N, C-alpha and C positions, 0 to 999 in steps of 0.2 A: 569680958574678951579683950584681953590684954595682947596687942599685936607687937612683934618685935620688929623695930626699924632697921631697915638695911642701908637706908641713906637718909641725911638730913637734907632739907630743901631750905634754901635761903633766897630772900628777893633783895637783888642788888638795887638800892635806892627805890624808887618807885616805878621804874619801867614796867614791870610786870603788872604790879597793882593798878596803874593807871589804864592798862591795856584790859585788865580783868573788870574793872569797873564800867568799862563801856560796853561790855557783853550782855546778852540778854541771860535771864535767869537759868534757862534750861541748858545753856552753854557754859555758865558759871559752874552748874551742877557736874557737868561731865568734866570740866578742867579739875575740879576738887576730886572727883572720883579718880581721874587719870593720875593726879599728883600723888594721891593715897596709894595707888598701885606701884608707883615707881618708888615710893619711900618704903613699902613692906615688901615686896617681892624681889628675890634673887634675880631672876632672869626675867626682864620686862620684854614682852613681845615688841618687835620692830613697828608694828601697827601703832604703837603708842609713844615710842621712844627711840630715836634712830640717829646714828652718827651722820654728821654732814659731810659727804665726800668732798675732799679738796680744801677742807678748812682746818685750822690749828686746835683740833680738839672740840669744836661745836658739836652741839645735838640738838634736837628739836622734840619738845612734846607736841604730839600729834592728836588733834581731836577733830572729829567729823560728827555733825549733827544736822540732819535735814537737807543734805546736799551741799553744805557749807563746810568749809575746810579751814582750820585755825591752826597757826603753828606759834610756839614760843620757843626762842632760842635759849640754851643753857649750856653750861660747861662744868666740869668737875674742879673742886679745889680740894687738897688733901684726900684725895681718895673717895670718901664717901659722902662729901657735901656737894650737893647739886645747887649752883647758882644760876637762877632764873634771871633773864633780862628781856630783851625786847620780844613783843609778840604782834602778830598782824594776821589778817584773814586772807587766805590764799585764793587768788582769783584765777590763776593760770597754772599749768603743768609743771613749769619750772619755777623754783623758789626764787623770788626776785633777787638779783644781785645786791641791789642796794640795801636789802634787809641783811644779807649775809655780811657786808662791809660795816653796817651799822653794829651788828652784833660782835664782830671781830674788834670793832673798836672799843665797845663797852668791856668787853673780855680784858683787853689791854689795861683800860682805865681801872678796872677793879684791881688787877694785880699790881700795877704802878702805885696805887693808893694804898694796898695792903703793905707793899715793900717799904713805903715811906713812912709808915707808923713804927 
């Protein structure tokens, strides 16, 4: 079963990995499944991958399990490269503004570092 990848996924520093390691095994499995979906299908349902309104090109990977909601911010680089950054457990209807601000800061940091190389 050789799947064709539509997108490549990259972890910026350890932000995503540190978040991932803090999760329970069942949530980790769901994140792995969702990331594989994002990497391999052309049109990812917004239930799993959605643009953040009012942001500078931020997206969120969305995972729900047992009434708990988890989000990981990300953005695109060079078209098909998905850069994963900070994650959090969502506890309210609104996405916390401080999490969006952190994601915007990390995105800027990523591109600033890339440009300086």
